[in-house]
N, C-alpha and C positions, 0 to 999 in steps of 0.2 A: 430335696435339694437343701444344701446347707445355707445358713444365713451368711452371705459373703462378708458383710461388715463385721459380724461377730468373729468370723474365721480370720480375717485380717488382724483384728485386735488381739486374738489369741496368739497368732504367729508373731506379732510385734512384741507381745509380752515375753514369749520364749526367747526371742533375740535379746531383749533387754536383760533377761535373767542371765543369759550367757555372758553378756557384756559386763554385768555387775559382779559376776562370779570371781572370787579372788584366787581360785586355784584351777589347775588344769582338769582335775577330776570333775568339778562342778560344770565346767564348760563342756567336757566330753559327755556328761550326763544329759545335757540339753540336746546335743547332737544325736545321742542315742535315741532320745525320745522322738526327735523329728524324723530320723531315719526309719524308726519303727512305724511312723505315721505317714509313710510315703504316699499311699493312696489318697489320704486327706490333703497332703500338700499338692499332689497332682490335680485334684479336683479344684482346689483353691486357685491353682495356677491357671486352669482353664477359664475360671470365672473372672479373674482379674490378674492377668500376667504382669502388668506394669508394677502394681503394688507388691506382688509376691517377689518379683525380680529385685525390686529395691530392697526388700527386707533380707533376701538372701545375699545380696551384695554387702549389706551392712554386717551380716553374719560372717561373711568371708574376711572381713577386716579385723575381726576379733583374733587376738593372739592365738595361734595354733589351730584355727578352724578353717583357714582358707581352702585347703584341699578338700576337706569333707563337705564344706558348704557348696563348693562348685560341683562336686559329685552329686550332692542332693538335688541341685537345680537341674543338672543334666538328666538324672534318673526320673525326676518328676515330670519334666517335659516329655521324655520318651514314653513314659506310662500314659501321659495325657494323649499323646498322638496315637498310641495303640488303641486306647479306649474309643477315640473319635473315629478311627479307621474301621473298627469293628462294629461300633454301635451308633455311629452318626450322632444325631441330636439327642439320643437316649443315653449318651455316655454318662457314666457315674450314677445312673439311675439305681435306686434301691431294689427295683423289681428285676427279676431274671429277664434277660433279653430274648425275645422271640421274634423271628422274622415275620414281618407284616405281610399279609396277603393283600393283593391289589384290591380285591373286593371289599376289604375292611377300610380302605383308605379313600378310594375314589369310585365314581360311576364309570364303568368301562364295559366293552363288549363281553358277553357271557363266557367266551372261551379263554379269557385271561384272568377272570376273577380269582381263581384258585392259585395262580402263580404267585411266587414270593418276591419281595423286594430284597435285593442283596444287602448284606451287612455294610454298614457305613454310609448308606444312601437314605435320603428322605424323599418320599413321593407325596405329591399333593396335586390338587386340581390345577395348580399354577406351575406344575413342572417337576423337575428332578434336581436335587442338589446333593452335594457331598460335603458336609460340614468339615472344616479344617481349623487348625489352631493358628492363630495370629499372635505374635509376641506382644502386640499392643492391645488389640481388640478382644482377644480370647477366642472363643468358638465363633466362627463366622459361617454364614450360610453356604457360600461357594456354589452359586447357581450353575447348573449345567444346561438345562433347557427350560423354556417357559411353558411347554406343553408336554404331556406324556408321550413316550414312544417305547414299544415293547417288541419282543419276538414272541409269537404265539404258536409257531409250528416249525418243525425241522424235517427236511426231506432229503432223500438220496435219489438222484436222478438215475434211472435204470440203465440207460445206454452208456453213460460216462462215469458213473459213480461220483458225480459232483454233488457236494452238499449245498442245500438251499435253506434259507430261513424266510418265513413269512413274517414281515414286519407290519405292525399296526401303529398308527399314530393319530392324534387328534389335530385336525386342521384348525386354523384360526377362526373358522365359523362353527366350531364345536363338532363337526362331522368326523366320525372315525373312518379312516381309510386303511385298507390292507393291501399289501403287495408282496408276492414272493420274489426274492432276490437271491442270486448266488451268494453263498456265504463269503466267498473271497471278496466280493464287492462290498458286503456289509462291513468287513473288517479292514477295508481300504479307505483311508481318509478321502482321497481324491474322488473315489467312486461314490462313497456314501453321501458326500455333500451335494451330489447331483439331485438327491431327493428333495432339495429345497425347491426345485421347480414344481413339485407336487405338494408344496406347502407343508413339508415335514419340518419338525422343529430342529433342523440342523443347519448350521452356517459354517463359514470358513473359520470363524472365531471359536466355535464350541465343538467342532467335529472331533477333536482328540478326546474330549470328555465323553461324547456320545459313543464313540467306538469302545472306550473302556467300560462304559455303562452296559452296552449291549453284550460285551464279552463276559462281564461279571454276571449279568442277568441270565445268560445262557448257561453258565457254569452252575449258578445257584439252582436253576430249575432243570438240571440235566436229566433227572429221573422223570420229569413231567413232559419234557420236550423230546420224547423218544423219536428217533429218526424213522420215518415211514418211507417205504419205497414208492416212487411215483414216476410218472412218465410225462414228457412234454409233448407227446403226440398220441394220436389214436392208432389202432391197428396192432399188428403182431409185435410181441416182445419175446425174447429168448427163442427165436426160431432156430438157433444153432444148438438147442438142447432138446432132450427127449420129449419134454412136456411144455410146449410154448403156450403163451397166454395172449388173448386178443382183448385190447382195451377199448371200451366204449365210453361215451361221456359220463354215464352214471353207473357203470358196472364193468366187469370184465369176465371173459369166458376163459377158464383155464385154472391151473393150480396156484399160480402166483398171486399174492395179495398186493396187487398194484392198483393204483388209481390215478386219475388225471390230476395234474397239479391244479390246486384251487387258486386260479389266477383270474381276476376280473377281466384281464385282457383276452382270455379264452372264451368268455361268456358269449360274445357275438358269434364265434365260430362253432359253438356247440348247439346253437339254436336250431331246432328242426331235426336234430339227430337223436330222436327218441321214439319210443313205441307208443301206439295208441290203437284202439279198435280191436278187432278179432282176426286171427289168421284165416279162419274159414271165410270171412267176408272178403278179405284181400284175395284169396285164391279164386273166389267166384268172379270178382272184378277182373282179375288178370285173365281168366278164362274167356272173357268176352272178346279179347283181341287175339286169341290163340291162332286164328287163321291169317293174321297179318304179319308176314315175316319181319318187316322192319321194326314193328312194335316188340316182337319177341326178341329180336336182336338187341334192342335197348335193354330189355329185361335181363337177358343172359349176360350181357356185358357188365351190367351192374353187379350181378351176383358173382361173376367171375373175377371182378377186380380184386377181391380179397384173397384169391388163390394165386395171383401172379407171383408174389414173392415166395409164398409157401412152396410152389412148384418150381421156383427158380426159372420162371418163364419170362420172356421179353415183355416189356410194357406195350400197351396199345392205346390208340386213340380212335374214337368213332365220331365221324362228322356227318350230321344230317343237314343237307342243304336242298334248297328248292324254293318254289313259290310259296307265298303265304297261304295259310289255312289248309295245309296238306298233312297236318298231324305231327309236325316236328316237336312242338312244345309238349303235346300229349305224350309222345314217346319218351321225352325227358322226364315227364312227371311219373310215368309208369316206372322208369328206371329208379327215380329218386324215392318212390314209395317203398322200395325194398328196405331202405335204411331209416326212413323217418317221414317227416311231413313234406310232401312234394309241392312246395310253394316257393316263389322267389321273394315274397314279402317277408315272411318269418319262417321259412323252411330251409331245405337243404339244396335248393337250386340257386345258383349265383348268376350274375350278369357279366357279360363282357365289358360292360361300362364300369370297369374297376381299373385301378392302376396295376401295372405289371407286378409291383412289389406285393400288393394285396393278394393277387391271384397266386403268386408263388408262396406266400405265407400260408394261405389256406391249403394249398396242395401239400406243403410240408407237414402241416398239422394233421390233415386227414390221413396222410401216409398211405395206407392200403385201401382206404375207402375211396370211392370214385368222386372226382370233382366234376360237377355237372354245370356247364355254362350255357346260358340261353341267349339268343338274340345277338349273333355276331355282328350284325349291322350297327350295333350300338358301341362297338369297340372304338376306343379313343384313337387307336393307331392300327390300321389294317395290317401292318407288318407284324403286329403282335399276335395275330390269329394263327 
């Protein structure tokens, strides 16, 4: 970086030289020298806009130089703004500008470390800023947020073709949070500011800057944030095509490269829907109740649940009722064991002691998989059964 004091002194000397010149050719020569040194004048303007403006005003008052002096100031300021917009705090650096990687600047989750900071922005542990030019103060920080926020994944929802972005941000307690959000909401000021409820670094006063930052961040990292196909629910996808795919919590069966949206909100609903043990052992256990029709009915219903939509068959409900200790819960556990852990505590059996909204959300999420509810006597409202 140049010595600002020395630079101002040199500029003042050139203005004095033009003022003391007795002929138009001498004054024009000074202007030619300054015009040829436009990047230097722009850098000096960024460092001390008040003094440089004063010297250029003095230059404009010299006979025959008004128009050229005003043009020089306008061009210097424009060049200064371009440098700041492109390179942020590194404007006018002698080193070639390279986009900083997040991992080179702050500690962050592993999946964002290789992503790049867009031109014109400065990232630090204390947030995001976009330096700008002030006619009095020169380059100023122009803080956008006081904590980092990024997009770390992009997805296209299979059923609707809606684009989603997974945002991650650092809460005020330094914990990193991630949340998938429809892209339309991310780019909408009124919707994005609602993340303040989750301690995201966005407020009504900075939301415009945050939207621009996320838009620029997505564009800068377009080749790294390649859109993946994902689903918001389990079960069949592309049933209207020749080769449908069945999505499970940790895998899918079929040709399509689909996966379940990585949403912490789904975590509780996917608990228990995984495989364990050996199929031979499960077959032996199921064979122990082969002579009990109602137990086998529960088993067949569980297996058949994933065929309903595939065969375009009507949906069905099976209700086991009766006195206690007659095997109702055992039948449900057998049915649940087809798809995962048959437990109400941390498995895939749910209770009637849930809100209507909760049950409907689980049913929509499970989609083709069976929703198994135990203990109807615990229902909050008998009319909901």
